[in-house]
C-alpha positions as CSV (number, residue, x, y, z in Angstrom):
1,M,0.2,0.2,0.1
2,A,2.7,3.1,1.0
3,E,4.7,1.8,-2.2
4,A,1.2,2.1,-4.5
5,V,1.4,5.7,-2.7
6,R,4.6,6.4,-3.0
7,H,4.5,5.8,-7.0
8,D,1.1,7.5,-7.4
9,K,3.1,10.8,-5.7
10,T,6.0,10.4,-8.2
11,A,3.8,9.9,-11.0
12,R,2.0,13.3,-10.2
13,Q,5.4,15.2,-9.3
14,L,6.1,14.2,-12.7
15,R,2.6,15.2,-14.5
16,L,3.7,18.4,-12.8
17,L,7.0,19.1,-13.8
18,S,6.4,18.0,-17.2
19,D,3.4,20.5,-17.5
20,A,5.7,23.4,-16.3
21,L,8.5,22.5,-18.2
22,D,7.0,22.5,-21.4
23,S,4.7,25.9,-20.5
24,G,8.2,27.6,-19.8
25,R,7.0,28.6,-16.1
26,L,10.5,27.5,-14.3
27,G,9.6,28.9,-11.0
28,P,6.5,26.4,-9.9
29,V,9.5,23.6,-11.5
30,R,12.2,25.3,-9.1
31,R,9.7,25.6,-5.7
32,L,8.0,22.1,-6.2
33,V,11.7,20.8,-6.6
34,N,12.9,22.1,-3.9
35,T,10.2,20.9,-1.7
36,L,11.7,17.3,-1.9
37,S,14.2,15.1,-0.8
38,P,17.4,14.6,-2.5
39,A,16.1,10.7,-2.8
40,E,12.7,12.1,-4.3
41,I,15.1,14.6,-6.6
42,G,17.2,11.4,-8.1
43,N,14.1,9.7,-9.0
44,L,12.2,12.3,-10.5
45,L,15.4,13.2,-12.7
46,E,15.9,9.5,-13.9
47,S,11.9,10.0,-15.0
48,L,13.0,12.7,-17.2
49,P,14.3,12.9,-21.0
50,P,17.6,14.4,-21.2
51,G,16.2,17.8,-22.3
52,K,14.3,18.4,-19.1
53,R,16.7,16.9,-16.9
54,S,19.2,19.1,-17.6
55,V,16.6,22.0,-17.1
56,V,16.0,20.7,-13.6
57,W,19.0,20.0,-12.5
58,G,20.0,23.4,-12.8
59,L,16.7,24.6,-10.5
60,V,18.1,22.0,-8.0
61,D,19.7,24.0,-4.9
62,P,23.5,23.5,-4.8
63,E,23.2,22.3,-1.3
64,D,21.4,18.8,-2.5
65,D,23.9,18.3,-5.6
66,G,25.5,16.0,-3.7
67,E,23.5,13.9,-1.8
68,V,21.1,13.8,-5.3
69,L,24.2,12.7,-7.0
70,V,24.4,9.6,-4.4
71,H,20.8,8.7,-5.2
72,V,20.8,8.1,-9.0
73,G,21.7,5.3,-10.9
74,E,26.0,5.1,-12.4
75,E,24.4,6.5,-15.7
76,V,22.1,9.7,-14.6
77,R,25.4,10.2,-12.6
78,E,27.6,10.4,-15.4
79,S,25.6,13.1,-17.5
80,L,24.8,15.4,-14.2
81,I,28.4,15.2,-13.7
82,A,29.2,16.6,-17.0
83,D,26.8,19.5,-16.5
84,M,28.7,20.6,-13.5
85,D,31.5,22.4,-13.6
86,E,34.5,21.7,-11.1
87,D,33.7,24.3,-8.3
88,E,30.6,22.4,-8.4
89,L,31.4,19.1,-8.4
90,V,33.8,19.9,-5.4
91,A,31.1,21.7,-3.3
92,A,28.7,19.0,-3.8
93,A,31.3,16.3,-2.8
94,S,31.8,18.3,-0.1
95,D,29.0,18.0,1.7
96,L,28.8,14.4,2.0
97,D,29.6,12.0,4.7
98,I,32.1,9.7,4.4
99,D,30.3,7.2,3.2
100,D,28.3,8.9,0.6
101,L,31.0,10.7,-0.3
102,A,33.2,6.5,-0.7
103,D,30.2,6.0,-3.4
104,L,30.6,9.3,-5.5
105,V,34.4,10.2,-5.9
106,E,35.5,7.2,-8.3
107,D,33.1,8.6,-10.7
108,L,34.4,12.1,-10.6
109,P,37.2,13.6,-12.7
110,D,40.8,13.3,-11.4
111,T,41.2,17.0,-10.7
112,V,37.8,17.1,-8.5
113,I,39.1,14.2,-6.5
114,E,42.0,15.7,-6.0
115,E,40.3,19.6,-5.1
116,V,38.0,17.8,-2.6
117,L,40.7,16.0,-1.0
118,K,42.7,18.9,-0.5
119,S,39.8,20.4,1.2
120,M,39.4,18.2,3.4
121,D,41.2,17.7,6.8
122,R,43.4,15.0,7.4
123,E,41.2,12.8,9.8
124,N,38.5,12.8,7.3
125,R,41.0,12.2,4.1
126,E,42.4,9.3,6.1
127,R,38.5,7.9,6.7
128,L,38.0,8.3,3.7
129,E,41.2,6.4,1.8
130,Q,40.1,3.4,4.2
131,V,36.4,3.2,3.8
132,L,38.0,3.0,-0.4
133,S,40.3,0.9,0.3
134,Y,37.4,-2.0,0.8
135,E,36.1,-4.1,-2.0
136,E,32.7,-2.7,-3.4
137,G,29.5,-4.5,-1.7
138,T,30.8,-4.8,1.6
139,A,30.9,-3.9,5.3
140,G,33.5,-1.5,4.8
141,R,32.5,0.1,1.7
142,L,29.0,1.1,3.3
143,M,30.3,1.6,7.3
144,N,30.8,5.7,8.1
145,P,34.3,6.2,9.7
146,D,32.3,8.7,12.2
147,V,31.1,7.4,15.3
148,V,30.8,8.6,19.1
149,T,32.5,6.5,21.3
150,V,32.9,6.6,25.5
151,R,35.0,4.2,27.9
152,A,33.9,1.9,30.5
153,D,35.0,3.5,33.5
154,T,33.0,7.5,32.9
155,T,29.8,7.4,34.4
156,V,26.6,9.1,32.8
157,D,26.8,12.7,34.1
158,V,30.8,12.5,32.4
159,V,28.9,11.2,29.1
160,L,26.2,13.7,28.6
161,R,28.2,16.6,29.3
162,Y,30.8,14.8,26.6
163,L,27.8,15.1,23.9
164,R,27.0,18.7,25.0
165,L,30.4,20.1,24.3
166,R,30.2,18.2,20.5
167,G,27.1,20.1,19.9
168,E,25.7,17.6,17.7
169,L,25.2,13.7,16.7
170,P,25.8,11.8,13.4
171,D,22.4,10.8,11.8
172,H,20.5,8.2,12.8
173,T,22.9,7.8,16.1
174,D,20.7,5.4,18.4
175,H,23.9,3.7,20.7
176,L,27.0,4.8,21.6
177,Y,29.7,2.3,21.3
178,V,32.3,1.9,24.4
179,V,36.1,0.7,23.9
180,N,39.3,0.6,25.4
181,R,42.1,2.2,25.5
182,R,42.7,-0.2,22.1
183,H,39.8,0.8,20.4
184,H,38.4,-2.8,20.6
185,L,34.4,-2.8,21.3
186,I,33.2,-3.8,24.6
187,G,29.2,-2.9,23.8
188,W,27.0,0.0,23.6
189,V,24.9,2.2,25.3
190,A,21.4,3.0,24.5
191,L,21.1,6.7,24.3
192,Q,18.0,6.1,26.2
193,D,19.9,4.3,29.1
194,L,21.8,7.7,29.6
195,V,18.5,9.9,29.7
196,T,17.0,7.8,32.0
197,H,19.6,6.4,34.5
198,D,20.7,8.8,37.6
199,P,24.0,11.1,36.3
200,G,26.4,9.4,38.5
201,T,25.3,5.6,37.4
202,P,28.5,4.0,36.2
203,I,28.9,3.3,32.2
204,N,29.7,-0.5,32.8
205,R,26.5,-0.9,34.2
206,L,24.8,0.4,31.5
207,I,26.9,-1.9,28.2
208,D,24.8,-4.2,26.2
209,D,27.9,-7.0,25.5
210,D,25.1,-9.1,23.7
211,L,25.0,-7.1,20.2
212,T,26.6,-8.7,17.2
213,A,28.9,-6.8,15.1
214,I,29.4,-6.8,11.5
215,N,32.8,-7.6,10.1
216,V,34.5,-5.2,7.8
217,N,34.6,-8.1,5.0
218,E,31.1,-8.8,5.5
219,P,28.8,-8.7,2.4
220,A,26.4,-6.0,1.5
221,D,23.5,-9.0,1.5
222,A,25.0,-10.1,5.1
223,V,24.2,-6.9,6.6
224,A,20.9,-6.2,5.2
225,R,19.8,-9.6,6.2
226,K,21.3,-8.7,9.8
227,F,19.4,-5.5,10.3
228,S,16.3,-7.3,9.3
229,D,16.9,-9.9,11.6
230,H,17.8,-7.8,14.9
231,D,15.6,-4.6,13.8
232,W,19.0,-2.7,13.7
233,I,18.8,1.1,13.1
234,S,22.6,1.1,13.2
235,A,25.7,-1.6,14.0
236,P,29.0,-1.3,14.7
237,V,31.6,-2.3,12.2
238,V,35.6,-4.3,13.4
239,D,38.0,-5.8,11.7
240,E,39.5,-9.1,12.4
241,S,40.9,-8.2,16.0
242,N,37.7,-7.0,17.0
243,V,39.2,-2.9,16.8
244,L,36.0,-0.6,15.7
245,L,35.6,1.1,12.7
246,G,32.9,2.5,12.0
247,R,28.6,2.0,12.0
248,I,26.2,1.0,9.2
249,T,23.1,2.4,9.7
250,I,20.0,1.4,8.3
251,D,19.9,4.1,5.3
252,D,22.3,2.4,3.8
253,V,20.6,-0.8,4.3
254,V,17.6,0.3,2.5
255,D,19.4,1.7,-0.3
256,I,20.9,-2.0,-0.6
257,I,17.7,-3.9,-0.3
258,R,16.3,-1.4,-3.3
259,E,19.3,-1.8,-5.4
260,Q,18.9,-5.7,-4.8
261,A,15.3,-5.7,-5.7
262,E,15.9,-3.9,-9.0
263,H,18.9,-6.0,-9.7
264,Q,16.6,-9.1,-9.6
265,A,14.2,-7.8,-11.2
266,L,16.4,-5.9,-14.1
267,S,19.0,-8.6,-14.4
268,A,16.2,-11.9,-15.2
269,A,15.9,-9.8,-18.5
270,G,19.2,-9.0,-18.7
271,L,19.8,-5.8,-18.3
272,D,21.7,-3.5,-16.2
273,E,20.2,-1.6,-12.7
274,D,21.9,1.3,-13.4
275,E,21.0,1.9,-17.2
276,D,19.0,5.1,-17.9
277,L,15.6,5.2,-19.1
278,F,16.5,7.2,-21.6
279,S,19.7,6.3,-22.3
280,P,21.1,6.4,-26.2
281,V,19.5,4.8,-28.7
282,W,23.3,3.1,-29.6
283,R,24.0,2.5,-26.0
284,A,20.8,0.4,-25.2
285,T,21.0,-1.7,-28.5
286,R,24.5,-2.4,-27.8
287,R,23.6,-3.8,-24.3
288,R,20.4,-5.9,-25.0
289,M,22.4,-7.3,-28.2
290,L,24.1,-10.2,-26.0
291,W,21.1,-11.3,-24.2
292,L,18.7,-11.6,-27.3
293,G,21.7,-13.4,-29.1
294,I,22.0,-16.2,-26.5
295,N,18.2,-15.9,-26.9
296,L,18.1,-16.4,-30.5
297,A,20.6,-18.9,-30.3
298,T,18.5,-21.2,-27.8
299,A,16.0,-20.2,-29.9
300,F,17.5,-22.3,-32.9
301,L,18.1,-25.2,-30.4
302,A,14.7,-25.2,-29.6
303,A,13.5,-25.1,-33.4
304,S,16.0,-27.9,-34.2
305,V,13.8,-30.2,-31.9
306,V,11.1,-29.3,-34.0
307,G,12.5,-29.7,-37.0
308,Q,13.2,-33.5,-36.4
309,F,9.7,-33.9,-35.5
310,E,8.4,-32.2,-39.2
311,E,6.8,-35.5,-40.6
312,T,4.9,-35.7,-37.4
313,I,3.8,-32.2,-37.3
314,H,3.0,-32.4,-41.2
315,A,0.9,-36.3,-40.3
316,L,-1.0,-34.2,-37.8
317,T,-1.2,-30.6,-38.0
318,A,-3.5,-29.8,-34.5
319,L,0.4,-30.9,-33.3
320,A,1.6,-27.3,-34.0
321,V,-1.4,-25.5,-32.8
322,L,-0.7,-27.3,-29.2
323,M,2.8,-27.0,-29.1
324,P,3.5,-23.7,-27.6
325,I,0.6,-24.7,-24.9
326,V,3.2,-27.6,-23.8
327,A,6.2,-25.1,-24.0
328,G,4.3,-22.4,-22.4
329,M,3.0,-23.6,-19.3
330,G,6.6,-25.3,-18.9
331,G,7.8,-21.7,-18.8
332,N,5.6,-20.0,-16.3
333,A,5.6,-22.9,-14.0
334,G,9.6,-22.5,-14.1
335,T,9.5,-19.3,-13.7
336,Q,7.6,-19.3,-10.6
337,V,9.5,-21.8,-8.9
338,L,13.2,-19.6,-10.5
339,A,11.8,-16.5,-8.4
340,L,11.6,-18.3,-4.9
341,M,14.7,-20.0,-5.4
342,V,16.6,-16.8,-6.3
343,R,15.1,-15.2,-3.9
344,G,16.0,-17.7,-1.3
345,L,19.5,-18.0,-2.5
346,A,20.2,-14.2,-2.1
347,L,18.6,-14.0,1.4
348,G,20.7,-17.4,2.4
349,Q,17.4,-19.8,2.8
350,V,19.0,-22.4,0.4
351,G,21.6,-24.2,0.6
352,A,23.1,-27.9,0.2
353,S,21.3,-29.0,3.4
354,N,18.0,-29.0,2.0
355,I,18.1,-28.9,-1.4
356,R,16.9,-32.9,-1.9
357,T,14.1,-31.2,0.6
358,L,13.7,-28.5,-2.3
359,L,13.7,-30.7,-5.0
360,W,11.3,-33.5,-3.7
361,K,8.3,-30.6,-2.5
362,E,8.7,-29.3,-5.8
363,S,8.4,-32.4,-7.6
364,R,5.3,-33.5,-5.9
365,V,3.6,-29.8,-6.8
366,A,4.5,-30.0,-10.8
367,L,2.9,-33.6,-10.5
368,L,0.3,-32.5,-9.2
369,N,0.0,-29.0,-11.0
370,G,0.3,-31.6,-14.1
371,L,-2.2,-34.1,-13.6
372,G,-4.9,-31.2,-12.9
373,L,-4.4,-29.0,-15.7
374,G,-3.5,-32.2,-17.8
375,L,-7.1,-33.3,-17.1
376,V,-8.2,-30.0,-18.3
377,L,-6.1,-29.4,-21.4
378,A,-7.0,-33.0,-22.7
379,L,-11.2,-32.4,-22.2
380,V,-10.4,-29.0,-24.3
381,V,-8.2,-30.8,-26.6
382,L,-10.6,-33.7,-27.3
383,L,-13.9,-31.1,-27.5
384,W,-11.7,-29.5,-30.2
385,F,-10.3,-32.0,-32.6
386,H,-12.5,-35.0,-30.9
387,D,-9.2,-37.0,-31.0
388,L,-8.7,-39.2,-27.7
389,G,-5.2,-40.4,-28.0
390,L,-4.3,-36.6,-28.5
391,S,-5.9,-35.7,-25.4
392,L,-3.8,-38.6,-23.9
393,V,-0.5,-36.9,-25.3
394,I,-1.1,-33.8,-24.7
395,A,-1.6,-34.4,-21.1
396,I,1.1,-36.5,-20.5
397,A,3.3,-34.3,-21.8
398,L,2.1,-31.1,-20.0
399,T,2.9,-33.2,-16.8
400,C,6.6,-33.9,-17.6
401,N,7.7,-30.6,-18.8
402,L,5.8,-29.0,-15.8
403,L,8.2,-32.1,-13.8
404,F,11.2,-30.5,-16.1
405,A,10.8,-27.4,-15.3
406,A,10.4,-27.7,-11.5
407,L,14.1,-29.6,-11.6
408,A,15.5,-26.7,-13.7
409,G,13.8,-24.3,-11.4
410,V,15.6,-25.9,-8.3
411,L,18.6,-27.1,-10.2
412,V,19.5,-24.1,-12.7
413,P,20.1,-21.2,-10.2
414,V,21.9,-23.4,-7.5
415,T,24.2,-24.8,-9.8
416,L,25.0,-21.2,-11.1
417,K,25.2,-20.1,-7.8
418,R,27.8,-22.8,-6.7
419,M,30.1,-22.4,-10.0
420,G,30.3,-18.6,-9.1
421,Y,27.6,-16.6,-11.1
422,D,24.5,-14.5,-10.4
423,P,21.8,-16.6,-10.3
424,A,19.5,-13.9,-11.1
425,L,21.5,-13.0,-14.3
426,A,21.6,-16.1,-16.0
427,S,18.9,-18.5,-15.0
428,S,16.4,-17.4,-16.2
429,I,17.6,-18.0,-20.1
430,F,18.7,-21.9,-19.1
431,L,15.0,-22.4,-17.7
432,T,13.5,-21.5,-20.6
433,T,15.4,-23.5,-22.8
434,V,14.8,-27.0,-20.7
435,T,11.1,-26.1,-20.3
436,D,11.2,-25.2,-24.6
437,V,13.1,-28.0,-25.7
438,M,11.8,-30.8,-23.2
439,G,8.3,-29.3,-24.1
440,F,8.4,-29.6,-27.6
441,F,10.5,-33.0,-27.4
442,T,7.9,-34.5,-25.1
443,F,5.1,-33.8,-27.2
444,L,6.3,-34.5,-30.3
445,G,7.9,-37.5,-29.5
446,L,4.7,-39.3,-27.6
447,A,2.9,-38.2,-30.8
448,T,5.0,-39.7,-32.8
449,V,5.4,-42.9,-30.6
450,L,1.9,-43.4,-29.9
451,L,-0.5,-42.0,-32.8
452,L,1.5,-42.7,-35.9
453,R,1.9,-46.5,-35.3
């Protein structure tokens, strides 16, 4: 429900923007744009064609430029950066937190990166270099080194006076981290405990040492799962020696979840989640050509199977009418299983310990669906073609193909995962090949054996 409301809001904002731009009235556009959050502005920019996007980008408050750049895809970001001069880019980058700057800095021109580093103090420059030293897609790359730490041998009153002296806290701060002299993480203290306990209370009495810290090399998807499992707002990041390096906050995790959802949805069609909706025609053509070429090759494989039964089809023309039903039903059934498996693999719910159980379960589901739908299809074919043998053949073929689809839906993504490939990207093409080839082979093969003898 909330997602639908958000989409309706975006569509309404886009319509208002387009109407104002078409009329040449930039005042209403500026007012509308600057009432939005950076994430909302980024979403709108991605929804606009290049000409209108450039106009709207020029109306964004410069203080929001950096945040907006972080919230758009790489291809759109590239086009926006191209419209900015060096001083604008330096100012935009300087306003960002370290973790957001780490996401943006590698897309900036070298001269801008140099200026950004020069504008930073030594501590923040070292923090940025530390974050950039970790691999993309790990907790180290997601973390913000800006953390508030306290010592266990102080009191609530001392900590509160320290916080007042700081004047402000990093966004999404719900805990303070307790460390020893060597900066090893001991535990954390909730802010609510600090304001509800007597000022003389020792910090070591308030420490929660049951926390699960995140290892700096932990993959981003595992980080997202931990936040989901524990309902965290923030979590500490440590190295192998339990030295506190930084923290990850819920806003970063929401971005991970969104990116994973986009990746799964677009990768299944062979697309990049960072592709601009309005990317140049030649660039989009070149990107999609490889995927379509692979599909063409598999289509020839399915066609070659059909070609082996040319005489059968010539003798029974009804087979040509009914073939797509068997292959199509298998493809749809396999896609259902595939979607569950890809999600299960992404969430860490599928592994060697439960593959056999999943295979057995999906095989039984496919068998029951095949028998039920096969009976319905057989009755339809009997009424249509008045051929009992043909009805029997298509019922058996449909049941067999649903079984093949179930097996492929489970085994293909698991196998690709074990081989180090992204199951979301490559599974669908193999699944379609299996259901098309086996659907045609089973249906035409049974027809050849049972109806032409």
